[in-house]
N, C-alpha and C positions, 0 to 999 in steps of 0.2 A: 874438841877435835871430833872428826867424823871417820867412821870405819865402815867400809863396804865388805860384805861377805857373800860369796857364792857358795851355797851349801850343797853338799853331795846328796842330801835327802831333804824333802819338804819338812817344814818344822812340825807339821801335824804328826809325822812319823816319830820324831823325837818325843813328842807328847804321848803318843800311843805306847811307846816302849818304856816310858818312865825315865827317859834319859835327859832330864832337865837338870843341868849342872850349873851351879852358881858361877856367874862371871865367865862362862865358857868363852864368850866372844867379847869380853871386856876386862882383861887382866888388870888388877889393881885399880879398877874403875877409871882408867885413863881416858876413855872416850865419853863424850857427851851425847852423841847420836850414833846409832848403829842401824844400817840398812841391810837387810838380808834378802838376797835374790834366791828364790826357790823355783825348782823346775816342776811345776804343777799348774793346773788351771786355777785352783782356789786353795789358799792355805788357811791356817788356823788364826784365830783372833790373837793379836799381839800380847794381850794381858795374860794369856794362858801360858806363855813361854817367856815372860818378862825376865825371869831369873837368869836366863842365858846371857843377858846383857847387863845384869846388875841394875844400877840406877840410871842408865842411859835411856834416852828416848828411842824406842824400837819402831822401825818401819819394815814391813814385809812386802816385797814386790814379786808376785808370781809371774813367771816368764812362760809358762806352758810346759808340757811334758817334753823330755828329751827326744829329739828326732833329727835325723840328718836334714830333712826338708825345712825344719824350723830354725836351724842354726843362724842363718843370716838375719832373720827377723828378730830373734832373741838377742843377738848381739846389738842390733840397731836400737832396740828398746833399752837395753842395759846402758848403752852409750848416752841415750837421751836422759835417763835418770841420773847417771853419774855426772854429766856435764852440768845439769841444773843444780846438783847437790854438792859437787866439788869435795870428794872425800880426801882425807889426808893419807889413807892407806887402804888397799884392797887385799883381801885374803880369799884364795880359791881353794876348795877342799878336795878336789881330785883333778887329774890331768885329762879326763875324758871330755864329756860334753861341757861340764862346768869350766874346765880349763880353757877350752877354745873360746867360749863365750866370755868368761870373766876376765881372762888375761888379755884377750883381744880388746875388750872394752876399756880396761884399765890403761892399756898402752895408748889407746886412741885419745883418752882425756888427759894423759900425762900423769897419772897417779902411780906411785910406787906400788908394786904388786908382789905378794908372797904366795907361793904355792906350797901347800902342806901335803906331804906324802904319808899315807897310813897303810899302804899295801906294797908289797914287792910284786909288781905285776909280772915280771918274768917268772918268779916262783909260782905264781897263780896259774900262769899258762902251762907250766910243766905239769901241774896237777889237774887242772880243768882243761881238758883238750876240746875247747869250743872254738869254732871258726871266728865267732864275733870278737873274741879276745885278741885274735891276731889282726883283725881289721882295725882295731883301736890303737895299734902300735904308733901310727903316725900322729895321733892325737897326743900321746904321751910325750913324744919327742918335741912336738910343737910347743906344748905347754911348759915343759921343763926348761927349754931354751929361752923362753920369753919371760920367765919370772926373774925378778931382781934377786930373789932368794928362794931356795927350796928348803923348807923346814921338814926334816925327817923326824919321826917319832921314835927312832932307834938308830944306833950306829949301823946296824945291819942294812938299813935302807940306803945308806950313803953311797955305797958302791953302785947301786942301780941308778941313783940320781946323777952321779958323775958320768956313768956310761951313756946316759941320755943327753949329756951336754950341759948340765947345770953349771952356772958361773959361780954361784956362791951356795954353800951347803951349811946348814946349822942343824944341830940335834938338840931337841928338847923333848923329854918324855911326856907322855900323856899325864895329866894331873890326877893324882890320887892323894887325898888328904888323910894322912895316917890317923889323925885324931878321930875321924869319923868311924874308924874301925877298931879303936881301942876298946877292950872289954876286960872285965875282971877275970882272974884265973879260973880255968874250967874245972868244975867238979862233975865228973862223969860217972854214970852207971849205965849198964846195958851195953848194947853193941856200939862200937865206934862208928862215927858218922864220917863218911868220905863225901866231900862236897865238890861239885864241878859247876861252873857258871859259864854260860855261853849259849848262843843261838843253837837250836836243834837242827842245824843244817849240815849237809855232808862234810864240808871241810873241817868241822869241829870234831868229828869222829867220837862221839860219846859211845858208839858201839864197842870201841876198844875197851872202854872202862867197864861196860856191862859184862863183857866176856872175862875181864880180869877179876870180876867179883866172885866168880865160881870158886868155891873152896875157901873163901874168906868169911869169917864170922863178923861181918860188917854190913852197914847200910849205905847205899849210894843215893845221894840227893842231887838231882839234876835241876838246876835253876835256868829257866829260859824256855823259849818256845820256837817253833819253826816247822818246816815242811817234813822233817824226819820224825816227828813225835810218834805218830802211829806205828811206824816201822820199828822204832826203838822200843816201844811198849811191847810189840810182838816179839822182838828179839829177847827182851828180858824174860818173858814167859817161856820162850823156847829154850833158854839157857837154864831154866829152873830157878831163877832168882827174882821173879816178878814181884814177890811180896817184900823184897828187900831193896827195890829201886823206887824212889819217890820222884814223881814229876811235879814240880811246883808251879810250872808255867812262868811267865815273865814276872819279875819283881821290880817295882820302881826303884830308881837309884837311891832315893831318900830312905828306903827301907831295907836295902840290900845288906847292911851291916848285921842285921839280926840273923841272917842265914849263916854268915861267917862265924858269929858268936856261938851258934849251936854245934858247929862242926869240930871234928878232931883232926882231920887231915884234908888236904886239898889236892885234887888231881886234874891235870889238863893234858888231853891228847888232841893234837890238831895237825892238819896237813900243811898249813902255811899261816903265817901271821905277819903283820907289820909291827905290832907291839904285843899286847895282850893284857888289857887292863885287869881282868879278874886275877891273874897271877900276882900282880902287884897289890891288889886289894887283899888277897889271901896273906901275902907277906906282911902287910900292914896290920892284919888281924892276928899275927903271930902264929899262923898255922904252918906246920911242916908241909912242904910242897913236893909232890912227885909230878914231874912233867916230862914229856917227850923231848928229845934233843933237837927238835925243830927250832931253827933260829927264828926270832931272837930270844927265845925263852931262856937259854943259858946266859945270855947277856943280861937279861933282867934279874935273874936269880943271883948272878955274881958269885956262884959257889955256895950259896946258902940253901940250896934244895937238892933233891935227887933228880938228875937228868938221865933218862933211860931210853933205850931204843923204842921205836914206836910200834909196839906189839903187846898183846894182852899178857903174855907170859912175863915180860919184863916189868910191866906195871904190877902184876900180881905179886911178884917176888919183892919188889921195893915196898909196896904197901904192907905186905905181910911182915916184913922185917921191922917196920916202924910200929905196927900194931903190937908186935911182940916185945918191943923195947921202948916203953914210954919215956924213960929219961933221954934216950937218943932223939926221940920225936920232939920232946920239949926243947932240947938244945937247938935242934934244927929250926924250930919255930921262933925261938928267941933271936937266933942269928938272922933269920929272914926279917923279923921286925926291925932289927937294928939297921939292916940295909934299906928297908922301906923308909925309915926316917931320913936317911941320907938322900933319898929321891923324893922327898915329900912334895906334895902339890904346891905348897907355899913357895918353895924354892923354884919349882918349874914356872909358876905364875910370875915370879919376879924376873926370871930369865926371859920369859916371853914378852913381858912389858919392855924390858931393856932392848930386845931385838926390834920391837915395833918402833920404839923411839929412834933407834939408829936408822932404820929404813926411812922413817919420815924426815929425819934430819938430812939424809943423803938426797932425798927427793927422787925425781924422775931419772931413770937410767938413760944411758946413751945408746940403747938398742935402737936400730932403725924401725920405723913403723911399717907394719905389713897388714 
């Protein structure tokens, strides 16, 4: 079988960030060939990202960078490739440029098409007041309405999908394999380590955690990189905690479990999310989690973590309580691990493969071509 993918990022960015996850685009090795369309002029050599498609033959088709002027030509190019290749299923990874090109091309060649939603765009617009985000609203509505199925990575996103006119909505969490994060019982000495994993970009708000560290006898480890790094380093010095905040930079996915194994607690402060893979990774590692009450973090935790208001004082108080009460922290971590096993990546991979088979069996939808 053949699977066409319109990626939200060029594959070289997946490689640069170390986000090469096994069978990401080939659940249960169900496809023999995978063709990934990427929006750049030149992408990476297929062998460097082969793990993303398991044992399938991988082809990468660069379509050029996203641009309003390039839309029509990119769609024509995608149609040419898909018509010659005849995919059994097409997946598009966001409703913006990729959605318009990928879903339009899939409908033109009669292939069933799946749109995956990883972001609540209305929530993003509420926090990021940028005019471009408002201009992209018609793209979202166009794409959601033309997908045979909208795959949401959390229940939280389903309301947005239905508001945009989705005909079929399914929820499958992002895949986190609990076995990767299993570690022996922690034997600790010295200061407790509070871990947070995520891009150092404004929406993630590591500044809240740095401010919460004041007065705590603990170390904060920030894994990730981004445009805010210099500002966060300066903030840590200004808050008088510079020597207790560690910036590791980006860590490849295959090595990330070592960071969780060294930590005692996990914290996440974020302004908006569609899912939040690091929270589920921390749960799989058996860490007690303190997270802001931003959806869908409470949904992911399912009552197994501390959800607090999004402010430094609330984080400080919750972290201080867990540091002062190790038995309570261990119990919280054990409960989180139990829930993570219920959401294990193997179960999500199985559900994803089942959804793909169902869409392929149903075939082309009865939507009119446009």
